[in-house]
N, C-alpha and C positions, 0 to 999 in steps of 0.2 A: 646512885638513886634513877637515873633516870634508863641504865638496862633492867633494873625491876618492875618499872614500868610496863618496859615492851614486852618483858618476859609474862606478866600476870594479861597484858591486852593478846599476846599469841594465843595463852591458855585459856582467854573467854573467847575467843573468836573459833577456837578447833572444836568444840562440841557444835557448831554452829554447820564448819565447813564437812565436820563427818556428817551429820546428818546431809547436806546435799549430798554429800556421794552413795548414804546409803540409799536415798530414794530412789526408784526404778521409776518407771513410766510400763513398764509389762505387763502388769497384771491390768493394766488402762488399756492398752494395748491389746491384750489377749481378749477385753471382753468387746471392743466394739469393731476389732477386724473380723467378724463376720458379714456386718453388714457391707463393709467396702467392695464393690467390685471394680472388675475391668473390662472395659467397653471398645469392643472391636467393630468399628461399620466398613462396610466394603458399598463401592462404589463402582459403578460401569461407566470409565473414561473413553469417550467419540479417539476412534483413532486419526492420523494424520498422516496425510501424505508429502513421503519424502523426508528428508533426515534434516525436519525443524528441529533448532534449536541445539542440531550438532555439529552443523558447518551452515556457513553462510550461504545464502541461494546462491546460486551460480558460481560455488566454488569446484573448481579442478577435482574436489574428492567428493563430490555429490554422489557421481554414479556409483565412488566406490562405497559408499555408506548405506545408501539403494540397495544394492547387492548381497551386501553384509545384511541386512536386514528382512531380507525374502520376501519383501512384500510384509513384513507382519503388523509394520504401523501405520497400516492403511484401516485394521483391525480393532472395535473396539477391544479394551483393556479393562482389567480390573483393578482398583486401588484400593491400598487397605489404609486405617489409619485407626491410632489406638487413643485412647480418652480414660477417665476414669469416675465413677459414680457412687452413688453408695444408697440405700433402701429403706424407705422410711415408713412400709407398713408391711402386715405379714404377708398381706394378700398380695405383693408384687410390685409394687410401684416404686419408680426410680427416679433419683434427680442426676442431670448433668445438666451440663453447657450446653446451651445449642451449635453453640462452633463445631464441638463434637463430633454431631450425629447430620449436622448440615447436610442436604445434600443425597445421604445415604442410601441406597437399596437394601440393604440388609445390617441389621444390628445384631451384634450376639453381645450377650451378658455373663463373663465368669465371675465363679465365686472366689469364695478364699479354699472350698474346700475339690477346686478342679470342675464343680458341675457348668453345665455351658446352656443356657435359656436364650432364644430368640427373641428381640423386643420388640414393640411397637409404638408410636410414639403419637401421645395421648395429644401434644400441644406443645409450644416451644415460645418462646419471647423473646425477638431478638433483642429488645431496648434491655432488657439485665442479662442478656446472654443464658436463659435458663431455661431447660428443657423437661418434660415429664415423659418416662416410656414407662411402661406397662410390662414383665412376663410373668407366666403362666406355669402354678408348682403346685403338684399336688401335695406338697407340703408346707407349712407356714415357712414362713422365711423368716429369719434375725434382722432387724430392721434397731434404726437409732431415730432419737427427736430432736428435732430444734430445741436449741434455746434461744433466750434473749439478747441477741445481740447489744441491746443498751446498757447494759451490765458488764459486758466485756471494756478491762481498762487498762490504757496505755501499759505495761510491764506484766499484763498478768501469760500464764506460758499457755500454750497453745500445741497440738498437735496435727498436721498433715499427712493425709494419707492418700494414697493413690498408687498411679501406675507409671512413674519416672521414666521416662525415655523407652519404653517398655519393658523395664528391667523385673515388670509383676508386684505384686504386693509388698506397699515401704511403707516405712516412717518416718519421721524425720519431728522433730521438736524446735522449738523458739520461745519465742515472745509475741504481743500485740504491741508493733513498734510505733501505731498511729490510728487513727479513727476518722472517721466519716470524710474518707479520699477519694476525690471527682475526678473520671480519667476522661472521657468524651460523652457519655450517656446524658439523657434527660434526669433519670433515676438513681442514679449512681450512689452508693454510698457505700466505698471499698472499706476493709480493715485493713490497713498493711501487717505485715506481719516476714520477720527474717526467716522462720521455718523456709527450709529447702522445699523450692517449689520448679518442678523443671516441665518440658514439654513432655506429655504425657498425665501431668498432674492436674490436668482441666479437666474440672467438672467432678473430685474430689472432695470430702470435706476435710473442714479446720473444726477440728473438737477445741472445747472448753476442758479442764481438768475434772468435769462431771461425768465425761461423757457424751455431754450435748453437740450439736452441731452447730452451729457461730458463724459461720460462712460458707461459703463453696468458694473453692479454688480457681480462680479465673484468667490471670495476667500478671507479669512479672515484667518488672524493665529491667534489660540486661542487655549489652553491649554484644552479646556475643553469644544469645541464645542461652544459654545454661544461667542457674540462679546465680546471683551475689547479694543474696539477703535482703530481696527488694521486692513481695511477692502483695500479693493481692486478691483478697476472696472476698465479693457480694457480701453483705452483710444478711443473717438469716431473718432479720423483722423484712426486710424488702423480699425475702426471698418467697417468706411462706403466704405471702400474699399473694406472689405469682402462683404460685405452686397450687394455690384452695381454689386460684381460678380456671387455672388450667383443666385441676379435677372436674368441677364441677360442670365450664363450659365446654373446652376445649382450646381455649383462648382468653387473650386479656382485655378486661371489660374496666379500663379507667374512669374516674371522672374527669369531664372537661366542664373548666370555668368559660372559657372562651372570650380570652382577653392575650393582648400580649403585653409585655409587664420589663420593667428593667429596674435595679436596683436603685436604693435612693443616695445618692454621693451625697458627701457634706455639703458640696456646693450648690447642689439641687435642694436641698433642704431648707438652705440658708433663704433660697430663691422663692420657698413655696412657705418659708412663713413657719417650717415645721420644725419640734422640740429637738429631733432627734432624727440624723440618718438611717433609719429604721423604717421598714413596709415593701411593698411592692409596690411599683408607679407605674400604673394603667396607661400605658401608649397609644391603646389601637383596641375597640371594641365593636368589632363585627356582629352581624347576625350572628345571635348564640344566647345560650344563658345569661350570661350578662348584661345581654343587652338589653334582654326581656326584663331582666329587674331593675331596670335602670341606669345601671355603673355609665359610665363616662369616662373618656381622656382627659388626665389628668389627677383622677381619685390615686389616692395611695390607700389601696388594702392593708389595714392593722389587724387586722383579725379577723378567723376563717374560721368557721365551727367552732368558736367557743376560743380556741388558740392564737397567740402572738402570733404577729408574722414578721418575721427576723428579716430576713433578703426572700426574694425571685426563688436561689433553691427550694429553700424549703417551703413552699406557699405552692410550688407544682408540685414535688414530692406528697406535699398532705393533699391536695388534689385528685391527685391521681389515684391516693389509697381510699381516694370514699368512694361509696354505692353508687354505683350510673342510676339517675333518679331520685336518688336524696336531695330532699331539700336543706342549704345550710342558710346561716345566719352570716352572712359576710358584713363588718364594718369595714366603712371607708372613711377618710378624713376628702373632706369637698371644702377648699376656700374657706378652708382654716376653722369649719366645722363636721364632726363625726355624725355620718347619715350608716343607719342600718336596714341593709337589703337584702332578701330572702332571694335567692337562687336555684331554682330547682337544676343538677347539675344534669350535663349531656354526657356522651360517650366518646372518649379523646378517638379510638381506633374510627371511630364510624365521621366524626368532623376532620381526620387527614387524610381521609379520601376523597373528603368531599370538594369539587369543584368550584372555586370561589366566584362569584358573579362579575362580572365587570362592568360599569355604570358606562353608556355610551350617552350621545347627542352632541350637536352642535354647542358651540359657546361663543358667540360673539365678544368680539372683545376690541378695545384700541389701542393704538399700538403702545409698546412698553416703553417706561419709567426705570432707570436703574439709580442707584445710589453707593454711596461707600458708607459701611456702619458697621459698626462692632469687629471689624477687621473683616470685613467682607465688603463684596462689589454684589450689592442684590436686584436684581430686575422683578417686573411682574410679569407671572407668566403668558407666553403666546401661542398659539393654538401651533408655531413652529417647534416651539421650546419642546410641548407638551409630546410631540410626535418626536425630535430628537432622544428625550428623556423615556420613551415608553412609557411617560404617563396616563392614567384615564382625562378621558377629555371632559372630565366633570370637577376635577382636583385644581382647586387653588390656593393660592402662596408667593413664595416670592422665592425666584432661580435662583442660586447663588452660582454665579459668573464669574468669579475670584475670589481669592482668598488670598489674604495678607500671609507670607510663608513665618513673619516673626510674630503674630499674632495671637493672641490665645485660641481664637476659633480655630486655625492651625494645629495648634499644640491639643485640641480637645480632636481632633479628626474630622471636620467639614472640609467641606473638599466642593468641585467646582460639580456641578449636576446636582447640590440635595437641593431639596426644595423645604424653605421653612412656612409650615402651616400655620404654628399658632406662636403666641407670644404672651406671655407674662397668660395662660393658659386661656387664651381670647384668641378667636382667629384674626391672622392678617392675610387681607387681600391687595395691601398695597405700600407705598412706601411712606406713604401719609401714615395709615397705621400703626406700621411699627413705629413712627417715630414718637406716637403719641404712649404706646406702650411704656418705651425707654424712658419718655419722661414721666407716666404716670410713676415706676417703679420708682426711678429717681425722686419723685414727693414723696415718696410712703417711705422714702431713707433705705430703700433695698441697696445692698449694694453687688447682686447681679441680678439679670432676668433670664428666665426660662424661658426656651424656645421647642419647639414640638417639632423636627428636622425628619424629612423620609427621603431615601435612599432607595431608589429600585421596589420602591411601594413598604418599604419595613420603615417604621416609623422610632426612634427617639429622643427623650429629651435629652438637652444640654444647657445647661447654664454659665449662660458668659455674663463675666466683670463689669461696671459701668462704671468703674473709676476708673480716673484718668493716669 
């Protein structure tokens, strides 16, 4: 009986296996290959005097290697690099990685038919590692379109194409292994794939089975420099926004809210009386759009432009994708009450290039007081402390002068030199004020107290338990 069941199962699965074996990616590869290009860059590298990098300075072999070099090491030389890209319009716009063409003096684009054309850089975005190039051709060029990366599912088949290890046009296939991967960038949204991606594949396309580009191959995770089945492609929905801006302006123009934020953790949510650990907690509001709209440190952003905010990463990406100058509705929770603010977004690139003003002025004060509270030794700020810690002259708060290494405060990262500027979302300038905040939280039945802590000027909220 068991043998009969096994036989029927094998017979049932055979048509599926046969179908999978008969399916071929060749028709799709033939269709999209003409739009994929190899990119070769050439860069002038300044010459070096002596045999640096060959033998140590002062080595008895130094003169030998200098003689063998015949002085050629002193001359500028040409360095070449290889990468991949793809054409997105018949008039010659080409997308690749910024790191493929960064610093290049000359960029050559080689097409599937062997034709080579010089390319000019239209614009680059180091934040997403995307570059937009342009080639001039008398004929309309074959091109591919972007697909919607948000519809890609884990397990969907994908094709990576490019110029791996300088071997020319090459195709590899795999599946979407994971979505929404973050590596190190603010706007990261990577598709992870096991399709083979190697050096030289950078800047090449990741296709879905409809022949649409859903990612730009950018990075691999590998201990040896070769593919081990963990590759990353920047999602097309991020790329299209960048490409549109590079095409129109030659640079990116991202929206800027003008706040410093952190994720809302479970203990922070409890300390603030929030229903759930969601949203983006505002730790600081410097001069900018948010401040002009009335936003305050301690506000929790729960909605931006009609979209719920789950965490800081999602908010940063959504703000960055919003047009500069657009007026958006931002809903915040403030002391348990929701408030709606109208914020006119600035431009992030301009804000990042600005030098923040530093407040200055005399600060007369009495001698410091100190006390052990919440696992820390805290002292009122003195002028000497401000100088030692490099903080602004008008900053007020309590300096952490010691931390019990067995305490929750130490476990949550509080260290000597930190400055507590708020407790329970109210400013504290003395030990007495902090004690009042502790008592008020206990009287209100809170299990923890929310502190605003600054280190080297950077603020973050920390919730510390009030239970013994």
